[in-house]
C-alpha positions, 0 to 999 in steps of 0.5 A: 511546500505542498504534496502532489500525487505523481502524474498518471504516467508515473503511477502507471510506471510504478504499477508496471514495475511493481510485483510485491505489495504489502496490504496494511489493514487487509482483513479476511472479510470479503465484504471489505474493500481491502479484500476485494482490491487485494483479490483483484491484484492477485488476479493480475499477478501481484504478490500480496502480503497481508499485514494484520496483527489479528489474522494469521492467513488471508486470501491463502497467504500468511499474514504478518503483524507488521511491515517489519516482520515481512522481510525481503523487498516490498515494492508498494505498501498499500494502506487501508487505514484511516488518515489519523492512523497512517503516521506510524505506517508511513514511518515504518514504510520508510524504515523497511525500505519499501519503494512506494506507499499508497494511501487508498481513496479518502486517506490523506496525510499531507505531512506524512506524504512529504516525509515519505517523499523526502525519504525517497519513496514514491507517495500516492494518496487518496487514490484507489490502486484497483482503479488506477490499475484498471486504467492501464 
């Protein structure tokens, strides 16, 4: 069994129905892609929740050390970490009951993607959420 990203229509539907996005790997550095993508999402009305144990606040929002510390529903967990660092994030995403996990461009974890799908999550990998949102 191999992983397939959702169709363009399914990705569009996910982005339209989602509002609360936890961004793992978001830093306070405006030169980093995660910062620019998060600002773009904020500008389009999404609630961004920074997840970074080394920061207390990013983009004017409280930062959390982990997904489990957030509380409440999470629509999408958007991951800005290297592929080899995603297994624990995928497992934590499943554990907190998020609806979807999104691995940014260049980030791929086939086994983790299948685990997420089996657990009932929408799984997207190797795609930029900003670029996909711009297509809508």
